DOMI-418089 format. One record per residue (C-alpha): residue number from 1; x, y, z. Coordinates in steps of 0.1 Angstrom, whole numbers, plus 5000, padded with zeros to 4 digits. Each point is the difference from the previous one (the first is absolute). Layout:
// residues N
+------+------+-------+------+
! logu ! east ! north !   up !
+------+------+-------+------+
!  NUM !    X !     Y !    Z !
...
+------+------+-------+------+
This chain:
// residues 186
+------+------+-------+------+
! logu ! east ! north !   up !
+------+------+-------+------+
!    1 ! 4831 !  6256 ! 6203 !
!    2 ! 4972 !  5024 ! 5004 !
!    3 ! 4973 !  4997 ! 5026 !
!    4 ! 4963 !  5006 ! 4995 !
!    5 ! 4974 !  5017 ! 5022 !
!    6 ! 4963 !  4995 ! 4993 !
!    7 ! 4978 !  5028 ! 5013 !
!    8 ! 4962 !  4992 ! 5001 !
!    9 ! 4970 !  5022 ! 4999 !
!   10 ! 4972 !  5009 ! 5023 !
!   11 ! 4983 !  4966 ! 5001 !
!   12 ! 5031 !  4981 ! 5011 !
!   13 ! 5021 !  4974 ! 4981 !
!   14 ! 4985 !  4989 ! 4967 !
!   15 ! 5005 !  4965 ! 4986 !
!   16 ! 5022 !  5014 ! 4973 !
!   17 ! 5025 !  5013 ! 5026 !
!   18 ! 5002 !  4965 ! 5016 !
!   19 ! 5005 !  4984 ! 4965 !
!   20 ! 5027 !  5025 ! 4992 !
!   21 ! 5018 !  4994 ! 5033 !
!   22 ! 5000 !  4962 ! 4994 !
!   23 ! 5013 !  5004 ! 4964 !
!   24 ! 5028 !  5023 ! 5011 !
!   25 ! 5009 !  4978 ! 5029 !
!   26 ! 5003 !  4971 ! 4975 !
!   27 ! 5026 !  5021 ! 4981 !
!   28 ! 5020 !  5006 ! 5032 !
!   29 ! 4989 !  5037 ! 5004 !
!   30 ! 4996 !  5015 ! 5035 !
!   31 ! 4964 !  5013 ! 5002 !
!   32 ! 4985 !  5022 ! 5027 !
!   33 ! 4962 !  5001 ! 5001 !
!   34 ! 4990 !  5022 ! 5030 !
!   35 ! 4965 !  4998 ! 5012 !
!   36 ! 4985 !  5034 ! 5006 !
!   37 ! 4968 !  5008 ! 5019 !
!   38 ! 4971 !  4999 ! 4975 !
!   39 ! 4969 !  5022 ! 4995 !
!   40 ! 4996 !  5026 ! 5028 !
!   41 ! 5035 !  4991 ! 5013 !
!   42 ! 5016 !  5011 ! 4968 !
!   43 ! 5017 !  5032 ! 5011 !
!   44 ! 5035 !  5013 ! 4990 !
!   45 ! 5011 !  4998 ! 5037 !
!   46 ! 4987 !  4964 ! 5005 !
!   47 ! 5016 !  4988 ! 4967 !
!   48 ! 5033 !  5018 ! 5007 !
!   49 ! 5003 !  4983 ! 5033 !
!   50 ! 4998 !  4966 ! 4983 !
!   51 ! 5025 !  5009 ! 4972 !
!   52 ! 5024 !  5016 ! 5025 !
!   53 ! 5005 !  4965 ! 5014 !
!   54 ! 5016 !  4988 ! 4967 !
!   55 ! 5012 !  5033 ! 4983 !
!   56 ! 5036 !  4990 ! 5006 !
!   57 ! 4995 !  4975 ! 4971 !
!   58 ! 4990 !  5028 ! 4976 !
!   59 ! 5030 !  5010 ! 4979 !
!   60 ! 5014 !  5007 ! 4965 !
!   61 ! 4995 !  4963 ! 4994 !
!   62 ! 4962 !  5000 ! 5008 !
!   63 ! 4971 !  4995 ! 4976 !
!   64 ! 4967 !  5012 ! 5015 !
!   65 ! 4966 !  4987 ! 4986 !
!   66 ! 4970 !  5020 ! 5013 !
!   67 ! 4963 !  4994 ! 4996 !
!   68 ! 4974 !  5028 ! 5000 !
!   69 ! 5003 !  5023 ! 5031 !
!   70 ! 5033 !  4984 ! 5007 !
!   71 ! 5014 !  5021 ! 4972 !
!   72 ! 4992 !  5033 ! 5017 !
!   73 ! 5013 !  4986 ! 5033 !
!   74 ! 5034 !  4990 ! 4985 !
!   75 ! 5004 !  5033 ! 4982 !
!   76 ! 4995 !  5019 ! 5033 !
!   77 ! 5021 !  4974 ! 5020 !
!   78 ! 5030 !  5001 ! 4977 !
!   79 ! 4999 !  5038 ! 4997 !
!   80 ! 4997 !  5005 ! 5037 !
!   81 ! 5028 !  4976 ! 5008 !
!   82 ! 5022 !  5009 ! 4971 !
!   83 ! 5003 !  4963 ! 4990 !
!   84 ! 5014 !  4992 ! 4965 !
!   85 ! 4988 !  4969 ! 4982 !
!   86 ! 5008 !  4984 ! 4967 !
!   87 ! 4966 !  4991 ! 4985 !
!   88 ! 4965 !  5010 ! 5007 !
!   89 ! 4970 !  4981 ! 4985 !
!   90 ! 4964 !  5013 ! 5005 !
!   91 ! 4969 !  4979 ! 4998 !
!   92 ! 4968 !  5021 ! 4996 !
!   93 ! 5019 !  5031 ! 5013 !
!   94 ! 4988 !  5036 ! 5003 !
!   95 ! 5013 !  5033 ! 5014 !
!   96 ! 4968 !  5020 ! 5001 !
!   97 ! 4969 !  5002 ! 5021 !
!   98 ! 4969 !  4984 ! 4985 !
!   99 ! 4966 !  4991 ! 5013 !
!  100 ! 4985 !  4965 ! 4998 !
!  101 ! 4963 !  5002 ! 5007 !
!  102 ! 4989 !  4979 ! 5030 !
!  103 ! 5036 !  4992 ! 5012 !
!  104 ! 5004 !  5025 ! 5028 !
!  105 ! 5029 !  4983 ! 5017 !
!  106 ! 5019 !  4998 ! 4967 !
!  107 ! 4993 !  5036 ! 4992 !
!  108 ! 5013 !  5011 ! 5034 !
!  109 ! 5032 !  4980 ! 4997 !
!  110 ! 5006 !  5012 ! 4964 !
!  111 ! 4997 !  5036 ! 5013 !
!  112 ! 5022 !  4992 ! 5030 !
!  113 ! 5028 !  4984 ! 4980 !
!  114 ! 5000 !  5027 ! 4973 !
!  115 ! 5035 !  5009 ! 4989 !
!  116 ! 5014 !  5035 ! 4993 !
!  117 ! 5018 !  5011 ! 4969 !
!  118 ! 5032 !  5003 ! 5021 !
!  119 ! 4996 !  4964 ! 5012 !
!  120 ! 4996 !  4988 ! 4965 !
!  121 ! 5030 !  5020 ! 4987 !
!  122 ! 5022 !  4986 ! 5028 !
!  123 ! 4986 !  4964 ! 4994 !
!  124 ! 5010 !  5003 ! 4963 !
!  125 ! 5035 !  5010 ! 5011 !
!  126 ! 5002 !  4971 ! 5024 !
!  127 ! 4991 !  4973 ! 4974 !
!  128 ! 5020 !  4988 ! 4970 !
!  129 ! 4972 !  4984 ! 4981 !
!  130 ! 4962 !  5003 ! 5003 !
!  131 ! 4972 !  4979 ! 4983 !
!  132 ! 4963 !  5003 ! 5003 !
!  133 ! 4976 !  4971 ! 4993 !
!  134 ! 4963 !  5009 ! 4995 !
!  135 ! 4969 !  4987 ! 4983 !
!  136 ! 4968 !  5012 ! 4984 !
!  137 ! 4975 !  4983 ! 5023 !
!  138 ! 5012 !  5012 ! 5034 !
!  139 ! 4970 !  5001 ! 5023 !
!  140 ! 5018 !  5023 ! 5025 !
!  141 ! 5021 !  5026 ! 4982 !
!  142 ! 4986 !  5019 ! 4971 !
!  143 ! 5018 !  4994 ! 4967 !
!  144 ! 5011 !  5036 ! 4995 !
!  145 ! 5017 !  4999 ! 5034 !
!  146 ! 5018 !  4968 ! 4992 !
!  147 ! 5011 !  5015 ! 4966 !
!  148 ! 5013 !  5031 ! 5017 !
!  149 ! 5021 !  4982 ! 5026 !
!  150 ! 5029 !  4989 ! 4978 !
!  151 ! 5003 !  5035 ! 4987 !
!  152 ! 5000 !  5014 ! 5035 !
!  153 ! 5028 !  4978 ! 5012 !
!  154 ! 5019 !  4998 ! 4967 !
!  155 ! 4994 !  4963 ! 4997 !
!  156 ! 4997 !  4976 ! 4971 !
!  157 ! 4963 !  4992 ! 4997 !
!  158 ! 4990 !  4964 ! 4995 !
!  159 ! 4964 !  4995 ! 4990 !
!  160 ! 4984 !  4966 ! 5002 !
!  161 ! 4963 !  4997 ! 4992 !
!  162 ! 4975 !  4982 ! 5022 !
!  163 ! 5021 !  4995 ! 5032 !
!  164 ! 4979 !  5024 ! 5021 !
!  165 ! 5015 !  5015 ! 5032 !
!  166 ! 5024 !  4970 ! 5003 !
!  167 ! 4988 !  4994 ! 5036 !
!  168 ! 4978 !  4974 ! 5017 !
!  169 ! 4968 !  5007 ! 4980 !
!  170 ! 5019 !  4999 ! 4966 !
!  171 ! 5005 !  4962 ! 5003 !
!  172 ! 5036 !  5001 ! 4988 !
!  173 ! 5017 !  4968 ! 5010 !
!  174 ! 5033 !  5008 ! 4983 !
!  175 ! 5016 !  5029 ! 4982 !
!  176 ! 5027 !  4988 ! 4976 !
!  177 ! 5006 !  5035 ! 4985 !
!  178 ! 5009 !  5013 ! 5035 !
!  179 ! 5023 !  4971 ! 5008 !
!  180 ! 5018 !  5004 ! 4967 !
!  181 ! 5005 !  5037 ! 5006 !
!  182 ! 5015 !  4993 ! 5034 !
!  183 ! 5023 !  4973 ! 4985 !
!  184 ! 5012 !  5025 ! 4975 !
!  185 ! 5009 !  5025 ! 5028 !
!  186 ! 5017 !  4975 ! 5024 !
+------+------+-------+------+
């Protein structure tokens, strides 16, 4: 059976990640949910040190679900470590720098985690399947950036209206579409 990694964004572990972990555990799936330093602590080196502690569990049988900045982190991490996975699922992902007025910490982290075209190409070669969930009322990432992301990483786009950024402020308590997609790829 495949294992699942859940990679959170800059603000820490959102409720939806905890819900997903519980649902997958109930199905007997091995789930790893690393806790990365949030906000100013969100650097590639800091996050890499955390994931290095469990990277031996990342394999051809792994599904990785990433939220927000976690997407750019995992692209860099897999490319830099030459790690092949089975399935990648993005939640509110992006691979380009954008500015969010009044959010200086976020803007700095977005710029710091920015992925290169070489990292993206290598990431695509290291993943069998790629999916990208996004919404039309994301308060963090501009819609055009969200729409570009699946094209950039050659992923299947999955648009769901009115689910926001899918993090803490979006108020999602469950995400049945995400759970169904994971079940289909187990």
